[in-house]
N, C-alpha and C positions, 0 to 999 in steps of 0.2 A: 387414435393420434402416430401420427406420422415420426418414428423415430430419429432425433438427427443425431446421426451417429457420427457425419463429416466434421461437427464440431469436435468431437474427441478425438477423432483422428488427427486434426490439424493441431489442435492444442498438443499431442503428444509429439509429432511431429518436428512442432517448434520448440519442445525443452529436446528434442535430439538436435536441434540448430545449436542451442544454446550452451548444451553438452561440448560442442566442437568450436564455440566462439570465440574461445581464446586459449591458450596454449597453459596458464597458468591460471588455477582457480583462485578468486578471492581468497576463500577461506586458507591457503598456504600463506598469507601473509602474516594471520595471527601463528600459524605453526612454526615459521622463521622466526620470529619475535619468543617463542617459547624456546626454541633449539638453542636461539644465539640471541643471549639477552643485550650484546653490546652491540646488537644489529643498529644502525643510525635508525634513526623515528623515521616512520612512514611520510611519503608526502601524499599531498591530495591526488598527484597524477598518477601516484601505486594502486590508488583503491578505484578512483573514477576515470572508466573509457568511455569516452565521448567523440567515436570516431565519425560519428553523423554531426557534427554540433554547429557547422554550416546551414544544415536541414533543418535540424533542431532550433536553433536559433531563428528561423523564419516561421517554422510552427508555433514558436512560443508568442511571436510577433502577431499570429494571426490568432492564437486563443484569446490572447489578451483584447484585439477587438470582438472576437464571439464574447467577451467576458461582458463586456460594458455594453453590447447590442440586445443579449440575450439574457443571460445569468444575473447582472445585475438588475436589471427592472425586475427579472422574475422574483427574486431574492427580495425585493423592498416592498413587493404585493404579498409575498408569503409572511416578511414579519408584520406586516400590518394587518393584514389578515387573519393570522394564526397564531394565538394567543401562544403563551410559553407552555403553558401544561400542555398542549396538542404538538409545539415544538418536540418538548419532549418524549411525548407518547412515539412519534412519529422517527425519533432516534432511537429510541427502545425496540420500535418494532424489525428496522434493518437491522442493529445490531443480533437481534434475535434470529435472521435470516443466516446468522451468518457461524452460529455454532453449531450445525451438522457438521462443517467443513472443518470446526476447532477439535471436533471429537473425533473427525478421522485424521485429521493433521496429527492430534497428538497420541490416536493409535497407532498409528504407523511410525513414530518415532519412539515405541514402546513404553510409552507414558502413561501406562494404563488407568492409575490415579487422577492423572488431570484429566484424561479422558471420561473416565467416570463422572467428574464434576461438574464438567460442561456438559452430560448428559443429564446429570440431578436438576442442574441450571435450568437446561432446556424444557425438562417434564413441567418444573414447577413453576415457572413463567408461563407456559402452553396451558398450564390448565387451571392454576390460582392467579395468571395476570395478564389475562383475558387476552390469549394470543400473543400474547411477548409487550402490550399498549404499556403496561407497568412493570419496572422490575420488582418483583417479589422475592427473587433468590439470592440479591445481595443483602437484603436485610435479614435472612439468615445463615447468613456467612459462606455461602456459595459464590464465591467473589468469580466474578469474568476475567478468564487468562484467554485473549485471542490467539490462534494459530490459524495459519492460513497455507496455502500450498506453497505459497514463494518461501515458508519459512521451513516446510517440510523437506523442498528440494536443497534448501541450503544446509539442512541438517545431515543431507545425503551428499554433502559435498558438490553439489553441481552449480556451476560458476554464476556469476550475477550476470555476465554477458554486457553489450553495451547500453547506456543510456539512450532513451529516447522518449521525444517529446512527439505525443500522439496529437494528433488533430480532435478537439472535441475535450478529449480526456486530461492532456496533461503529461507529467512526467512518467516515467517507468523504467525497469530496466528489462530485458527480453527474459531474465526468469519470472521475474514478478508478473509480465504480461502474458505468460503459460499459465501460473496459477490463476489469473484471471479469465483466460479464456477457459480454464477446466470450469470455474465456478460457471461461468455460461451456461456453457456446455449442458453441467448437471443440474442447473436451474432451468434449462430451455424442457428438458426430459421429465422435471418433476411438476411442470404448471406451466399454464397459456401461456403463448407468447405474449402479447396482450399485458400480462402480468410481470411477466419478465421485463418489456419494456417499464412500466410502471417503474418496479422496485429498480432499475436501473436511474432514470430521471429521479425519482426521490432522494436516491442512494447520491447523486451527484450536487443536488440541491441543499441535501445536509453536510455535506463535506463544505461547500462554500461557507456554509453558513458559520463551520467552524472555524476556520480558516482565513476569511474575509479578511480581518482587519489585520492579520500578520501578514498576508499578500499585498493589502493596501499600503503597509507601511515600507516594506521590502520596494514596492512599485514606487514609492514618490522619494526613498531616499537613496538608495542604493546605486551609484555608479553603473552598476553591472546586476541586474533582478535576475538575469538567467543564470550568471554563475552563484547565485546566492540562494535561488529556488533549487539549482540541480542539486548544489550540496545538502539543504536542507531535507531535502529526499531523501539522501544517502542516510542521514543522521538519524533520520525517521524509521530507515529500515534496518539500523543497527551493521550498517556496512563499513563503518571506520573503525579502526583498533581502539583499544584502551587509552591511549598515550595519543592520541592525534592532536590534541590541545596543543601538549608542546612541541609539536610543530609548527602549528600557527604561530606561536611566540617565539620561535625561533625564525621564521620567514618575515616576523615582521622586524624583529632585531637587523636580518640581511636588509631590509628596507631601508631601515633608517642609519646603515653603514654605506 
C-alpha cells in the first residue's frame, strides 16, 4: 500500500495558513466579553469572515444545481428502496467511523475521561453492535460525545479562518476544512481507496437526508438563502457568542426605526 503522506503534509500546510489567515482569532471575541462585560454586543460581521463571498455565492448556486440533478434523485431512490431500519443502520455505521477521531481529539485536549468513554463506546459497538450497525453503547449509558479535529484546533485557539463554499460539498471554514483533510488522510491510510470513496458518498447522502427538509424550507421561503445557510453553519459549529441572539433583536429594532 502506497502511503499518501502528501495528504497529511497538505493538511498541516492548510492548518498553518489558517493560523495566519486572520490577525485576531475568533476565540478572542469571547475573551473580550469576559474581560469587558460592558462591551457592546457582538455583531454578525465580527464573527463571520467571508472575503470570498462573490465566489462563494456562485458556488452556492452551482451546488444547488447539483443538488437537483444528482443528490435529490439519489435521495428519493434511497428513501424508496432502503427501509428506515436500514437508513438507521447506515447512520450508525457512519457515526461509528468517527469515534477514533473523537478519541484522539478528546485525548489531545486533556479530557482523558471522555476519551475512555468514547473508546468504550467504540469497542462495545464494534464487538456487540455488529461493527457499528447497532448502537448498543447508548443503551448502557456510554453516550456519544462527538469531537472532531476542527474542535481540537479551536481548543488550541486556531482561528476559524474564512468562510468557504466548496463545490459539491457545501459550506465550511478553513479550520474545519483542515480537519476534514486530516480525517481523509488518516482514513486513506487505514483503508482501501474504494472504501473511502464509498464512505464519502454515504456520508454526503446521510447528511442530506438529515438536513433536506430544513434546507428546502430555507430555499423556498428565505429572501437570501446563502446568508441563512452561512449563519446556520456558524451556529452549528458553535462559533457565535452566547449573547448573539440579543444582537439580532437589536438589529431588528434598528431596522424598524
